[in-house]
N, C-alpha and C positions, 0 to 999 in steps of 0.2 A: 282652300276649301271654305265654303260659307256654311255656318251653323244656323239652325233654326233656334230662335230664342223663345221658350215657352214659359209663361208666367203661371206658376202653380196657384190654385185658389187661396192658399194660406198667404202667399206673397202678395197677391192682389188685395186681400183683406188688410194686411199690415200696411201696404202702401196707402190705401184709402184712409185708414185710421190715422196714420202720420200726417197725411194731407189735411184732414179735418182739424187735428191738433194745431198744426202750424197756421191754418186759416183763421183760427179763433183770434190769433194775435195780428195777423196780416194776410188778408186774402191774396194780395199781389205777390207777396213773398212765397206763399204756398204754391201759386201757379208757377213761379220761376223754379222753385225747388222741384216740383213734380216734373216739369219739362226737362230740366237738367238731368234728373234721375233717369228718365226714359231715354234721353240721348246717350247717356253713359251706358245704359243697359244694352242699347242697340250696338255698341262697339263690341259686345260679346259675340256678335255674328261672325266677326273676322278673327279675333285673337283671344279667345277665352282662357287659354292656358298661360297667358302672360300674368294672370292674377295669382297671388300667393295662396297657400293653403289657409283655410278658415280654422279657428279654434275648435269648431264643432267636429273636426276631423278626429280629435282625440277621443270623442265619446261615441263614435259610430264607426262601423266598418265601411265607410264611404270616403271618396276622395273629394270632400267639400272644398270649394274655393270661395274667395270673397273679392268683391270689387268695392273699394271704399270710395264713397262720394260724399265729401264734406264730413258730417258727423254720422252718416249712415253706412251700413254694410249691406251689400247685396250678396246673399249667400246662394251658391248655385253648384250644380253638378254638370260635368260634361259627360254625355252619354251618346257615344257614336257621333252622329252629326247634329245632335240636339244639345242645347244648353237649357237645363231645367232650373229656372229661378225659383228657389224654395222659400226664401225669407227676405224681407227688407226690414232691417232692425237698426235702431239707434245704437251707436257704438258703446254707450254707457250700460246697455242691458247685458245681462249675463248670457253666455253662449247657450244655444239651444242644446239641451241634454246635459249641461254641466251639473255634476252632482254637488250636493251640499246646499241646504237652504231651499226656500220656496222657489218654485219655477214660475217664471212669467211666461206668457204665451209667446 
């Protein structure tokens, strides 16, 4: 079965923000990073359930999964025939919804 991969606006915004941050240091590296991330995200069309649960699963009543690409985590939900990409986050950032301390976006 082929899944539709849908990028949520929050994930698109985080992707753009990370790209700009990387591009400040190296525009060519940012392009490579961005293209690699999109290629890996595209693999979710075929086998999204191969990915392990995301830490966010502990803080919500959802079956969040994550695809790790380098230092970044692509956080998503499988909903029927749709993969909803909700966040693109650097691995050093706290999990979305994690209690204790200030939350980052």
